[in-house]
Structure formats: C-alpha cells, structure tokens
All heavy atoms as a GROMACS GRO file, in nm:
protein
  595
    1MET      N    1   1.304  -0.190  -0.569
    1MET     CA    2   1.388  -0.228  -0.459
    1MET      C    3   1.363  -0.138  -0.337
    1MET      O    4   1.348  -0.188  -0.225
    1MET     CB    5   1.535  -0.219  -0.500
    1MET     CG    6   1.629  -0.268  -0.393
    1MET     SD    7   1.800  -0.262  -0.447
    1MET     CE    8   1.851  -0.110  -0.370
    2GLU      N    9   1.356  -0.008  -0.358
    2GLU     CA   10   1.327   0.084  -0.248
    2GLU      C   11   1.193   0.050  -0.184
    2GLU      O   12   1.179   0.050  -0.062
    2GLU     CB   13   1.324   0.230  -0.295
    2GLU     CG   14   1.459   0.288  -0.334
    2GLU     CD   15   1.488   0.273  -0.483
    2GLU    OE1   16   1.406   0.213  -0.555
    2GLU    OE2   17   1.594   0.320  -0.526
    3PHE      N   18   1.095   0.019  -0.269
    3PHE     CA   19   0.960  -0.009  -0.219
    3PHE      C   20   0.959  -0.130  -0.127
    3PHE      O   21   0.898  -0.127  -0.020
    3PHE     CB   22   0.863  -0.027  -0.337
    3PHE     CG   23   0.724  -0.062  -0.295
    3PHE    CD1   24   0.648   0.026  -0.219
    3PHE    CD2   25   0.668  -0.185  -0.328
    3PHE    CE1   26   0.519  -0.006  -0.179
    3PHE    CE2   27   0.540  -0.217  -0.289
    3PHE     CZ   28   0.466  -0.128  -0.214
    4GLU      N   29   1.027  -0.237  -0.166
    4GLU     CA   30   1.029  -0.359  -0.085
    4GLU      C   31   1.096  -0.334   0.050
    4GLU      O   32   1.048  -0.380   0.153
    4GLU     CB   33   1.099  -0.473  -0.159
    4GLU     CG   34   1.020  -0.532  -0.274
    4GLU     CD   35   1.029  -0.448  -0.402
    4GLU    OE1   36   1.114  -0.357  -0.411
    4GLU    OE2   37   0.948  -0.475  -0.494
    5LYS      N   38   1.207  -0.260   0.048
    5LYS     CA   39   1.275  -0.229   0.174
    5LYS      C   40   1.185  -0.141   0.262
    5LYS      O   41   1.179  -0.160   0.384
    5LYS     CB   42   1.407  -0.157   0.148
    5LYS     CG   43   1.515  -0.247   0.093
    5LYS     CD   44   1.645  -0.168   0.077
    5LYS     CE   45   1.758  -0.254   0.027
    5LYS     NZ   46   1.882  -0.177   0.009
    6LEU      N   47   1.117  -0.047   0.200
    6LEU     CA   48   1.027   0.043   0.273
    6LEU      C   49   0.911  -0.035   0.332
    6LEU      O   50   0.872  -0.011   0.447
    6LEU     CB   51   0.977   0.154   0.180
    6LEU     CG   52   0.888   0.260   0.244
    6LEU    CD1   53   0.957   0.326   0.362
    6LEU    CD2   54   0.851   0.365   0.140
    7GLN      N   55   0.856  -0.130   0.257
    7GLN     CA   56   0.748  -0.214   0.308
    7GLN      C   57   0.792  -0.284   0.436
    7GLN      O   58   0.716  -0.290   0.534
    7GLN     CB   59   0.711  -0.322   0.206
    7GLN     CG   60   0.613  -0.280   0.101
    7GLN     CD   61   0.578  -0.396   0.009
    7GLN    OE1   62   0.666  -0.467  -0.040
    7GLN    NE2   63   0.451  -0.415  -0.013
    8LYS      N   64   0.913  -0.335   0.436
    8LYS     CA   65   0.965  -0.408   0.552
    8LYS      C   66   0.976  -0.315   0.673
    8LYS      O   67   0.937  -0.351   0.784
    8LYS     CB   68   1.102  -0.468   0.518
    8LYS     CG   69   1.159  -0.560   0.621
    8LYS     CD   70   1.284  -0.630   0.565
    8LYS     CE   71   1.343  -0.727   0.664
    8LYS     NZ   72   1.406  -0.662   0.778
    9ILE      N   73   1.027  -0.194   0.652
    9ILE     CA   74   1.040  -0.096   0.761
    9ILE      C   75   0.903  -0.062   0.817
    9ILE      O   76   0.882  -0.064   0.939
    9ILE     CB   77   1.111   0.032   0.711
    9ILE    CG1   78   1.257   0.002   0.674
    9ILE    CG2   79   1.104   0.143   0.817
    9ILE    CD1   80   1.326   0.113   0.595
   10ILE      N   81   0.808  -0.031   0.728
   10ILE     CA   82   0.672   0.007   0.772
   10ILE      C   83   0.608  -0.109   0.846
   10ILE      O   84   0.546  -0.091   0.951
   10ILE     CB   85   0.586   0.048   0.651
   10ILE    CG1   86   0.643   0.174   0.586
   10ILE    CG2   87   0.440   0.070   0.694
   10ILE    CD1   88   0.585   0.204   0.449
   11SER      N   89   0.624  -0.229   0.793
   11SER     CA   90   0.566  -0.348   0.853
   11SER      C   91   0.618  -0.368   0.996
   11SER      O   92   0.541  -0.399   1.087
   11SER     CB   93   0.600  -0.470   0.767
   11SER     OG   94   0.559  -0.588   0.830
   12GLU      N   95   0.748  -0.347   1.015
   12GLU     CA   96   0.806  -0.365   1.148
   12GLU      C   97   0.761  -0.257   1.246
   12GLU      O   98   0.729  -0.287   1.361
   12GLU     CB   99   0.960  -0.365   1.138
   12GLU     CG  100   1.014  -0.491   1.073
   12GLU     CD  101   1.164  -0.484   1.047
   12GLU    OE1  102   1.229  -0.385   1.084
   12GLU    OE2  103   1.216  -0.580   0.986
   13VAL      N  104   0.756  -0.131   1.201
   13VAL     CA  105   0.718  -0.022   1.290
   13VAL      C  106   0.569  -0.028   1.326
   13VAL      O  107   0.531  -0.013   1.442
   13VAL     CB  108   0.752   0.116   1.228
   13VAL    CG1  109   0.694   0.230   1.311
   13VAL    CG2  110   0.902   0.132   1.213
   14LEU      N  111   0.484  -0.053   1.227
   14LEU     CA  112   0.339  -0.047   1.249
   14LEU      C  113   0.275  -0.183   1.273
   14LEU      O  114   0.156  -0.192   1.298
   14LEU     CB  115   0.272   0.021   1.129
   14LEU     CG  116   0.313   0.165   1.103
   14LEU    CD1  117   0.243   0.219   0.980
   14LEU    CD2  118   0.284   0.253   1.224
   15ASN      N  119   0.357  -0.288   1.263
   15ASN     CA  120   0.307  -0.424   1.285
   15ASN      C  121   0.189  -0.458   1.192
   15ASN      O  122   0.085  -0.505   1.236
   15ASN     CB  123   0.266  -0.442   1.432
   15ASN     CG  124   0.267  -0.587   1.473
   15ASN    OD1  125   0.331  -0.670   1.409
   15ASN    ND2  126   0.195  -0.618   1.580
   16VAL      N  127   0.209  -0.426   1.063
   16VAL     CA  128   0.109  -0.460   0.962
   16VAL      C  129   0.172  -0.554   0.859
   16VAL      O  130   0.294  -0.559   0.846
   16VAL     CB  131   0.054  -0.335   0.888
   16VAL    CG1  132  -0.023  -0.246   0.985
   16VAL    CG2  133   0.164  -0.257   0.820
   17ASP      N  134   0.089  -0.626   0.788
   17ASP     CA  135   0.135  -0.718   0.686
   17ASP      C  136   0.185  -0.639   0.564
   17ASP      O  137   0.121  -0.542   0.525
   17ASP     CB  138   0.020  -0.811   0.645
   17ASP     CG  139   0.067  -0.933   0.570
   17ASP    OD1  140   0.137  -0.914   0.467
   17ASP    OD2  141   0.037  -1.044   0.613
   18THR      N  142   0.296  -0.680   0.507
   18THR     CA  143   0.351  -0.609   0.390
   18THR      C  144   0.252  -0.608   0.274
   18THR      O  145   0.256  -0.518   0.192
   18THR     CB  146   0.486  -0.669   0.345
   18THR    OG1  147   0.470  -0.809   0.322
   18THR    CG2  148   0.594  -0.645   0.448
   19ASP      N  149   0.163  -0.708   0.267
   19ASP     CA  150   0.064  -0.713   0.159
   19ASP      C  151  -0.033  -0.596   0.165
   19ASP      O  152  -0.097  -0.562   0.066
   19ASP     CB  153  -0.014  -0.845   0.164
   19ASP     CG  154   0.074  -0.966   0.137
   19ASP    OD1  155   0.183  -0.948   0.079
   19ASP    OD2  156   0.034  -1.078   0.174
   20GLU      N  157  -0.049  -0.535   0.283
   20GLU     CA  158  -0.140  -0.423   0.300
   20GLU      C  159  -0.079  -0.292   0.251
   20GLU      O  160  -0.148  -0.190   0.242
   20GLU     CB  161  -0.178  -0.406   0.447
   20GLU     CG  162  -0.258  -0.518   0.507
   20GLU     CD  163  -0.289  -0.493   0.654
   20GLU    OE1  164  -0.319  -0.378   0.691
   20GLU    OE2  165  -0.282  -0.589   0.732
   21ILE      N  166   0.051  -0.293   0.223
   21ILE     CA  167   0.123  -0.170   0.192
   21ILE      C  168   0.143  -0.158   0.041
   21ILE      O  169   0.210  -0.241  -0.019
   21ILE     CB  170   0.259  -0.166   0.264
   21ILE    CG1  171   0.238  -0.182   0.415
   21ILE    CG2  172   0.334  -0.038   0.231
   21ILE    CD1  173   0.365  -0.215   0.492
   22THR      N  174   0.082  -0.055  -0.019
   22THR     CA  175   0.100  -0.028  -0.162
   22THR      C  176   0.157   0.113  -0.178
   22THR      O  177   0.168   0.187  -0.080
   22THR     CB  178  -0.035  -0.036  -0.238
   22THR    OG1  179  -0.117   0.074  -0.196
   22THR    CG2  180  -0.107  -0.167  -0.212
   23MET      N  181   0.188   0.151  -0.299
   23MET     CA  182   0.240   0.286  -0.325
   23MET      C  183   0.137   0.393  -0.288
   23MET      O  184   0.172   0.505  -0.254
   23MET     CB  185   0.281   0.301  -0.472
   23MET     CG  186   0.401   0.219  -0.510
   23MET     SD  187   0.555   0.282  -0.440
   23MET     CE  188   0.593   0.413  -0.556
   24ASP      N  189   0.008   0.359  -0.296
   24ASP     CA  190  -0.098   0.455  -0.268
   24ASP      C  191  -0.142   0.456  -0.122
   24ASP      O  192  -0.225   0.539  -0.083
   24ASP     CB  193  -0.220   0.425  -0.356
   24ASP     CG  194  -0.191   0.446  -0.503
   24ASP    OD1  195  -0.112   0.537  -0.535
   24ASP    OD2  196  -0.246   0.370  -0.586
   25THR      N  197  -0.089   0.366  -0.042
   25THR     CA  198  -0.127   0.358   0.099
   25THR      C  199  -0.083   0.484   0.173
   25THR      O  200   0.031   0.528   0.160
   25THR     CB  201  -0.060   0.235   0.165
   25THR    OG1  202  -0.099   0.116   0.095
   25THR    CG2  203  -0.102   0.221   0.311
   26THR      N  204  -0.177   0.543   0.250
   26THR     CA  205  -0.140   0.660   0.331
   26THR      C  206  -0.104   0.612   0.471
   26THR      O  207  -0.165   0.519   0.525
   26THR     CB  208  -0.255   0.761   0.341
   26THR    OG1  209  -0.368   0.698   0.403
   26THR    CG2  210  -0.294   0.814   0.204
   27PHE      N  211  -0.002   0.676   0.528
   27PHE     CA  212   0.046   0.635   0.659
   27PHE      C  213  -0.058   0.656   0.768
   27PHE      O  214  -0.082   0.568   0.851
   27PHE     CB  215   0.174   0.711   0.695
   27PHE     CG  216   0.293   0.667   0.614
   27PHE    CD1  217   0.340   0.745   0.510
   27PHE    CD2  218   0.358   0.549   0.642
   27PHE    CE1  219   0.449   0.705   0.435
   27PHE    CE2  220   0.467   0.508   0.568
   27PHE     CZ  221   0.513   0.585   0.464
   28VAL      N  222  -0.123   0.773   0.768
   28VAL     CA  223  -0.215   0.807   0.876
   28VAL      C  224  -0.352   0.743   0.854
   28VAL      O  225  -0.403   0.671   0.939
   28VAL     CB  226  -0.229   0.960   0.891
   28VAL    CG1  227  -0.332   0.996   0.997
   28VAL    CG2  228  -0.093   1.021   0.926
   29ASP      N  229  -0.414   0.768   0.738
   29ASP     CA  230  -0.550   0.722   0.714
   29ASP      C  231  -0.560   0.570   0.696
   29ASP      O  232  -0.648   0.507   0.753
   29ASP     CB  233  -0.611   0.792   0.592
   29ASP     CG  234  -0.628   0.941   0.614
   29ASP    OD1  235  -0.636   0.984   0.730
   29ASP    OD2  236  -0.632   1.016   0.514
   30ASP      N  237  -0.470   0.512   0.617
   30ASP     CA  238  -0.479   0.369   0.588
   30ASP      C  239  -0.412   0.282   0.694
   30ASP      O  240  -0.461   0.173   0.725
   30ASP     CB  241  -0.418   0.338   0.451
   30ASP     CG  242  -0.495   0.401   0.336
   30ASP    OD1  243  -0.616   0.426   0.352
   30ASP    OD2  244  -0.434   0.426   0.231
   31LEU      N  245  -0.299   0.329   0.748
   31LEU     CA  246  -0.223   0.246   0.841
   31LEU      C  247  -0.236   0.289   0.986
   31LEU      O  248  -0.188   0.220   1.076
   31LEU     CB  249  -0.074   0.246   0.800
   31LEU     CG  250  -0.045   0.190   0.660
   31LEU    CD1  251   0.103   0.205   0.627
   31LEU    CD2  252  -0.086   0.043   0.650
   32GLY      N  253  -0.299   0.403   1.010
   32GLY     CA  254  -0.321   0.450   1.146
   32GLY      C  255  -0.196   0.497   1.218
   32GLY      O  256  -0.189   0.495   1.341
   33ALA      N  257  -0.097   0.541   1.142
   33ALA     CA  258   0.029   0.588   1.203
   33ALA      C  259   0.009   0.722   1.271
   33ALA      O  260  -0.065   0.806   1.222
   33ALA     CB  261   0.136   0.599   1.095
   34ASP      N  262   0.077   0.741   1.384
   34ASP     CA  263   0.079   0.872   1.447
   34ASP      C  264   0.216   0.936   1.422
   34ASP      O  265   0.300   0.879   1.354
   34ASP     CB  266   0.046   0.863   1.597
   34ASP     CG  267   0.145   0.778   1.675
   34ASP    OD1  268   0.260   0.760   1.628
   34ASP    OD2  269   0.108   0.730   1.784
   35SER      N  270   0.237   1.054   1.479
   35SER     CA  271   0.361   1.127   1.449
   35SER      C  272   0.485   1.051   1.497
   35SER      O  273   0.589   1.054   1.431
   35SER     CB  274   0.357   1.267   1.510
   35SER     OG  275   0.335   1.260   1.649
   36LEU      N  276   0.474   0.980   1.608
   36LEU     CA  277   0.588   0.901   1.656
   36LEU      C  278   0.618   0.785   1.561
   36LEU      O  279   0.734   0.757   1.530
   36LEU     CB  280   0.561   0.847   1.797
   36LEU     CG  281   0.674   0.764   1.858
   36LEU    CD1  282   0.801   0.847   1.869
   36LEU    CD2  283   0.633   0.713   1.995
   37ASP      N  284   0.512   0.720   1.511
   37ASP     CA  285   0.530   0.612   1.413
   37ASP      C  286   0.601   0.665   1.289
   37ASP      O  287   0.694   0.601   1.238
   37ASP     CB  288   0.395   0.552   1.372
   37ASP     CG  289   0.325   0.479   1.486
   37ASP    OD1  290   0.394   0.422   1.572
   37ASP    OD2  291   0.200   0.481   1.487
   38LEU      N  292   0.556   0.779   1.241
   38LEU     CA  293   0.616   0.838   1.121
   38LEU      C  294   0.762   0.871   1.144
   38LEU      O  295   0.847   0.847   1.058
   38LEU     CB  296   0.539   0.963   1.078
   38LEU     CG  297   0.399   0.937   1.021
   38LEU    CD1  298   0.325   1.069   1.000
   38LEU    CD2  299   0.408   0.861   0.890
   39PHE      N  300   0.793   0.922   1.264
   39PHE     CA  301   0.931   0.953   1.300
   39PHE      C  302   1.016   0.826   1.296
   39PHE      O  303   1.126   0.826   1.241
   39PHE     CB  304   0.935   1.019   1.438
   39PHE     CG  305   1.075   1.049   1.486
   39PHE    CD1  306   1.145   1.156   1.433
   39PHE    CD2  307   1.135   0.970   1.582
   39PHE    CE1  308   1.274   1.183   1.476
   39PHE    CE2  309   1.263   0.996   1.626
   39PHE     CZ  310   1.334   1.104   1.573
   40GLN      N  311   0.964   0.718   1.352
   40GLN     CA  312   1.037   0.591   1.353
   40GLN      C  313   1.057   0.538   1.211
   40GLN      O  314   1.164   0.483   1.180
   40GLN     CB  315   0.963   0.487   1.438
   40GLN     CG  316   0.969   0.516   1.586
   40GLN     CD  317   0.895   0.412   1.666
   40GLN    OE1  318   0.774   0.391   1.646
   40GLN    NE2  319   0.964   0.344   1.756
   41ILE      N  320   0.957   0.554   1.127
   41ILE     CA  321   0.968   0.508   0.988
   41ILE      C  322   1.075   0.590   0.916
   41ILE      O  323   1.160   0.534   0.846
   41ILE     CB  324   0.831   0.517   0.916
   41ILE    CG1  325   0.736   0.411   0.974
   41ILE    CG2  326   0.848   0.498   0.765
   41ILE    CD1  327   0.590   0.429   0.935
   42ILE      N  328   1.073   0.721   0.934
   42ILE     CA  329   1.173   0.809   0.870
   42ILE      C  330   1.314   0.770   0.918
   42ILE      O  331   1.407   0.762   0.839
   42ILE     CB  332   1.145   0.958   0.902
   42ILE    CG1  333   1.006   0.994   0.856
   42ILE    CG2  334   1.254   1.048   0.844
   42ILE    CD1  335   0.986   1.061   0.726
   43MET      N  336   1.327   0.747   1.048
   43MET     CA  337   1.457   0.706   1.103
   43MET      C  338   1.501   0.573   1.040
   43MET      O  339   1.618   0.556   1.006
   43MET     CB  340   1.451   0.692   1.255
   43MET     CG  341   1.425   0.821   1.329
   43MET     SD  342   1.558   0.941   1.311
   43MET     CE  343   1.684   0.861   1.406
   44GLY      N  344   1.407   0.482   1.025
   44GLY     CA  345   1.437   0.353   0.962
   44GLY      C  346   1.481   0.370   0.818
   44GLY      O  347   1.575   0.303   0.772
   45ILE      N  348   1.414   0.460   0.746
   45ILE     CA  349   1.450   0.489   0.607
   45ILE      C  350   1.592   0.545   0.601
   45ILE      O  351   1.674   0.502   0.521
   45ILE     CB  352   1.350   0.588   0.543
   45ILE    CG1  353   1.213   0.522   0.523
   45ILE    CG2  354   1.404   0.642   0.410
   45ILE    CD1  355   1.102   0.620   0.486
   46GLU      N  356   1.619   0.644   0.687
   46GLU     CA  357   1.751   0.707   0.685
   46GLU      C  358   1.861   0.606   0.716
   46GLU      O  359   1.967   0.608   0.654
   46GLU     CB  360   1.754   0.823   0.787
   46GLU     CG  361   1.670   0.941   0.744
   46GLU     CD  362   1.669   1.056   0.844
   46GLU    OE1  363   1.690   1.032   0.964
   46GLU    OE2  364   1.646   1.170   0.800
   47GLU      N  365   1.834   0.516   0.810
   47GLU     CA  366   1.933   0.415   0.846
   47GLU      C  367   1.951   0.312   0.734
   47GLU      O  368   2.063   0.278   0.696
   47GLU     CB  369   1.888   0.346   0.974
   47GLU     CG  370   1.995   0.259   1.037
   47GLU     CD  371   1.949   0.206   1.172
   47GLU    OE1  372   1.918   0.288   1.262
   47GLU    OE2  373   1.942   0.084   1.186
   48GLU      N  374   1.840   0.263   0.681
   48GLU     CA  375   1.845   0.158   0.578
   48GLU      C  376   1.914   0.206   0.450
   48GLU      O  377   1.991   0.133   0.388
   48GLU     CB  378   1.702   0.111   0.546
   48GLU     CG  379   1.692   0.010   0.434
   48GLU     CD  380   1.748  -0.127   0.468
   48GLU    OE1  381   1.736  -0.170   0.586
   48GLU    OE2  382   1.805  -0.191   0.379
   49PHE      N  383   1.883   0.329   0.410
   49PHE     CA  384   1.934   0.379   0.282
   49PHE      C  385   2.054   0.472   0.298
   49PHE      O  386   2.106   0.524   0.200
   49PHE     CB  387   1.822   0.451   0.205
   49PHE     CG  388   1.710   0.358   0.163
   49PHE    CD1  389   1.596   0.346   0.239
   49PHE    CD2  390   1.722   0.282   0.048
   49PHE    CE1  391   1.493   0.261   0.202
   49PHE    CE2  392   1.619   0.197   0.009
   49PHE     CZ  393   1.505   0.186   0.086
   50ASP      N  394   2.095   0.496   0.422
   50ASP     CA  395   2.207   0.584   0.452
   50ASP      C  396   2.189   0.722   0.386
   50ASP      O  397   2.273   0.770   0.312
   50ASP     CB  398   2.340   0.520   0.408
   50ASP     CG  399   2.460   0.592   0.467
   50ASP    OD1  400   2.447   0.650   0.577
   50ASP    OD2  401   2.567   0.592   0.403
   51ILE      N  402   2.072   0.780   0.414
   51ILE     CA  403   2.037   0.911   0.359
   51ILE      C  404   1.986   1.000   0.473
   51ILE      O  405   1.962   0.952   0.584
   51ILE     CB  406   1.928   0.903   0.250
   51ILE    CG1  407   1.799   0.840   0.305
   51ILE    CG2  408   1.980   0.830   0.127
   51ILE    CD1  409   1.682   0.842   0.210
   52GLU      N  410   1.970   1.127   0.444
   52GLU     CA  411   1.914   1.223   0.540
   52GLU      C  412   1.789   1.284   0.476
   52GLU      O  413   1.794   1.330   0.362
   52GLU     CB  414   2.018   1.332   0.568
   52GLU     CG  415   1.975   1.436   0.667
   52GLU     CD  416   2.015   1.401   0.810
   52GLU    OE1  417   2.105   1.316   0.829
   52GLU    OE2  418   1.955   1.459   0.900
   53ILE      N  419   1.678   1.282   0.548
   53ILE     CA  420   1.554   1.343   0.498
   53ILE      C  421   1.527   1.467   0.583
   53ILE      O  422   1.512   1.457   0.705
   53ILE     CB  423   1.436   1.245   0.505
   53ILE    CG1  424   1.462   1.124   0.415
   53ILE    CG2  425   1.305   1.315   0.466
   53ILE    CD1  426   1.356   1.016   0.421
   54ALA      N  427   1.525   1.582   0.519
   54ALA     CA  428   1.502   1.708   0.589
   54ALA      C  429   1.361   1.710   0.649
   54ALA      O  430   1.269   1.648   0.596
   54ALA     CB  431   1.519   1.826   0.494
   55ASN      N  432   1.346   1.782   0.759
   55ASN     CA  433   1.215   1.791   0.826
   55ASN      C  434   1.106   1.841   0.732
   55ASN      O  435   0.994   1.791   0.735
   55ASN     CB  436   1.223   1.880   0.950
   55ASN     CG  437   1.299   1.816   1.063
   55ASN    OD1  438   1.317   1.694   1.065
   55ASN    ND2  439   1.346   1.896   1.156
   56GLU      N  440   1.140   1.941   0.649
   56GLU     CA  441   1.040   1.995   0.555
   56GLU      C  442   0.995   1.886   0.457
   56GLU      O  443   0.878   1.878   0.422
   56GLU     CB  444   1.095   2.112   0.474
   56GLU     CG  445   1.160   2.222   0.554
   56GLU     CD  446   1.308   2.194   0.585
   56GLU    OE1  447   1.388   2.177   0.492
   56GLU    OE2  448   1.341   2.187   0.704
   57ASP      N  449   1.090   1.805   0.411
   57ASP     CA  450   1.057   1.696   0.319
   57ASP      C  451   0.976   1.588   0.390
   57ASP      O  452   0.881   1.533   0.333
   57ASP     CB  453   1.184   1.636   0.258
   57ASP     CG  454   1.258   1.736   0.170
   57ASP    OD1  455   1.193   1.826   0.114
   57ASP    OD2  456   1.381   1.722   0.157
   58ALA      N  457   1.012   1.559   0.512
   58ALA     CA  458   0.941   1.456   0.589
   58ALA      C  459   0.794   1.494   0.610
   58ALA      O  460   0.707   1.407   0.606
   58ALA     CB  461   1.010   1.434   0.723
   59GLU      N  462   0.769   1.624   0.628
   59GLU     CA  463   0.631   1.670   0.649
   59GLU      C  464   0.544   1.649   0.524
   59GLU      O  465   0.422   1.642   0.535
   59GLU     CB  466   0.631   1.817   0.688
   59GLU     CG  467   0.685   1.842   0.828
   59GLU     CD  468   0.706   1.990   0.858
   59GLU    OE1  469   0.663   2.075   0.777
   59GLU    OE2  470   0.766   2.019   0.962
   60ASN      N  471   0.608   1.638   0.408
   60ASN     CA  472   0.534   1.619   0.283
   60ASN      C  473   0.508   1.473   0.251
   60ASN      O  474   0.445   1.442   0.150
   60ASN     CB  475   0.610   1.684   0.167
   60ASN     CG  476   0.616   1.836   0.182
   60ASN    OD1  477   0.523   1.897   0.232
   60ASN    ND2  478   0.727   1.894   0.141
   61ILE      N  479   0.555   1.383   0.334
   61ILE     CA  480   0.535   1.240   0.310
   61ILE      C  481   0.399   1.201   0.366
   61ILE      O  482   0.379   1.199   0.487
   61ILE     CB  483   0.648   1.156   0.372
   61ILE    CG1  484   0.781   1.189   0.306
   61ILE    CG2  485   0.616   1.007   0.359
   61ILE    CD1  486   0.901   1.120   0.368
   62VAL      N  487   0.307   1.171   0.275
   62VAL     CA  488   0.171   1.131   0.315
   62VAL      C  489   0.147   0.985   0.279
   62VAL      O  490   0.090   0.909   0.356
   62VAL     CB  491   0.065   1.221   0.246
   62VAL    CG1  492  -0.075   1.174   0.278
   62VAL    CG2  493   0.085   1.366   0.287
   63THR      N  494   0.193   0.947   0.159
   63THR     CA  495   0.173   0.810   0.112
   63THR      C  496   0.307   0.737   0.106
   63THR      O  497   0.413   0.798   0.112
   63THR     CB  498   0.110   0.807  -0.029
   63THR    OG1  499   0.205   0.860  -0.123
   63THR    CG2  500  -0.020   0.886  -0.035
   64VAL      N  501   0.299   0.607   0.091
   64VAL     CA  502   0.420   0.525   0.075
   64VAL      C  503   0.493   0.569  -0.052
   64VAL      O  504   0.616   0.577  -0.055
   64VAL     CB  505   0.383   0.375   0.070
   64VAL    CG1  506   0.504   0.290   0.039
   64VAL    CG2  507   0.319   0.333   0.203
   65GLY      N  508   0.419   0.604  -0.156
   65GLY     CA  509   0.479   0.653  -0.280
   65GLY      C  510   0.559   0.780  -0.258
   65GLY      O  511   0.667   0.796  -0.316
   66ASP      N  512   0.509   0.869  -0.171
   66ASP     CA  513   0.583   0.991  -0.138
   66ASP      C  514   0.718   0.956  -0.074
   66ASP      O  515   0.820   1.017  -0.105
   66ASP     CB  516   0.504   1.078  -0.039
   66ASP     CG  517   0.376   1.135  -0.097
   66ASP    OD1  518   0.365   1.142  -0.221
   66ASP    OD2  519   0.288   1.172  -0.018
   67ALA      N  520   0.716   0.858   0.014
   67ALA     CA  521   0.839   0.816   0.082
   67ALA      C  522   0.938   0.757  -0.018
   67ALA      O  523   1.058   0.786  -0.013
   67ALA     CB  524   0.808   0.715   0.192
   68VAL      N  525   0.888   0.677  -0.112
   68VAL     CA  526   0.975   0.618  -0.215
   68VAL      C  527   1.039   0.729  -0.298
   68VAL      O  528   1.159   0.724  -0.329
   68VAL     CB  529   0.896   0.518  -0.305
   68VAL    CG1  530   0.980   0.476  -0.425
   68VAL    CG2  531   0.853   0.397  -0.224
   69GLU      N  532   0.961   0.832  -0.333
   69GLU     CA  533   1.015   0.945  -0.409
   69GLU      C  534   1.126   1.016  -0.331
   69GLU      O  535   1.229   1.052  -0.388
   69GLU     CB  536   0.904   1.046  -0.444
   69GLU     CG  537   0.818   1.003  -0.562
   69GLU     CD  538   0.901   0.980  -0.688
   69GLU    OE1  539   0.978   1.070  -0.728
   69GLU    OE2  540   0.888   0.871  -0.746
   70GLN      N  541   1.105   1.037  -0.202
   70GLN     CA  542   1.207   1.101  -0.118
   70GLN      C  543   1.335   1.018  -0.117
   70GLN      O  544   1.445   1.073  -0.125
   70GLN     CB  545   1.156   1.118   0.026
   70GLN     CG  546   1.052   1.224   0.042
   70GLN     CD  547   1.106   1.364   0.019
   70GLN    OE1  548   1.225   1.389   0.034
   70GLN    NE2  549   1.019   1.454  -0.019
   71ILE      N  550   1.320   0.886  -0.108
   71ILE     CA  551   1.436   0.798  -0.108
   71ILE      C  552   1.511   0.809  -0.240
   71ILE      O  553   1.633   0.828  -0.242
   71ILE     CB  554   1.393   0.652  -0.082
   71ILE    CG1  555   1.338   0.637   0.061
   71ILE    CG2  556   1.511   0.557  -0.105
   71ILE    CD1  557   1.262   0.507   0.085
   72LYS      N  558   1.436   0.800  -0.349
   72LYS     CA  559   1.499   0.808  -0.483
   72LYS      C  560   1.570   0.941  -0.503
   72LYS      O  561   1.680   0.946  -0.556
   72LYS     CB  562   1.394   0.786  -0.592
   72LYS     CG  563   1.350   0.642  -0.603
   72LYS     CD  564   1.249   0.623  -0.715
   72LYS     CE  565   1.211   0.477  -0.728
   72LYS     NZ  566   1.108   0.455  -0.828
   73ASN      N  567   1.507   1.051  -0.460
   73ASN     CA  568   1.569   1.184  -0.473
   73ASN      C  569   1.695   1.195  -0.390
   73ASN      O  570   1.792   1.257  -0.434
   73ASN     CB  571   1.470   1.294  -0.430
   73ASN     CG  572   1.354   1.307  -0.528
   73ASN    OD1  573   1.364   1.265  -0.643
   73ASN    ND2  574   1.246   1.365  -0.482
   74ALA      N  575   1.696   1.136  -0.273
   74ALA     CA  576   1.812   1.144  -0.185
   74ALA      C  577   1.928   1.056  -0.234
   74ALA      O  578   2.043   1.091  -0.215
   74ALA     CB  579   1.773   1.103  -0.043
   75ILE      N  580   1.894   0.945  -0.298
   75ILE     CA  581   1.998   0.853  -0.346
   75ILE      C  582   2.066   0.909  -0.470
   75ILE      O  583   2.188   0.898  -0.485
   75ILE     CB  584   1.938   0.714  -0.375
   75ILE    CG1  585   1.898   0.645  -0.243
   75ILE    CG2  586   2.037   0.626  -0.451
   75ILE    CD1  587   1.825   0.515  -0.263
   76ASN      N  588   1.990   0.972  -0.558
   76ASN     CA  589   2.046   1.020  -0.685
   76ASN      C  590   2.111   1.154  -0.672
   76ASN      O  591   2.082   1.237  -0.599
   76ASN     CB  592   1.936   1.026  -0.792
   76ASN     CG  593   1.884   0.887  -0.823
   76ASN    OD1  594   1.958   0.788  -0.807
   76ASN    ND2  595   1.761   0.876  -0.865
   0.00000   0.00000   0.00000
C-alpha cells in the first residue's frame, strides 16, 4: 500500500509513468531527480502519510525502497 501511494507521489512530482518506478529505482540516477524534486517528494510523503521525516533520514533515501522503509518506520 505504501509503495503504490509513493509511486503516485513520485509520478506526479517527476512526471514519470508509475510503471517505471520499482523498489530498486533510484531517484537521482534512474529518475533524474534533483534536490528540489526530492524535497517535493518528501513533502508529499509527509502529507500523504501524516508523518515527519527527519533531515538526516531524508538524506539516506536513495531508492524508492529506502523511502518505503522510512514510511514504514514512521508509521509503526
């Protein structure tokens, strides 16, 4: 469930097809995201899941799977 919601957020921010987004997809190398894109994605995650992601944790998000882990950790 987290993954599907995250796909939608990434798709809207980066204007990419959700089919291109997998757990192993990297934001910078695979999707071409820059720091502003990543900031918008993090903001979207925080809003969608009603969570707070610390800056130190956000810096460790490289792949979509990393973001899903952050979401799961924040929810539980």
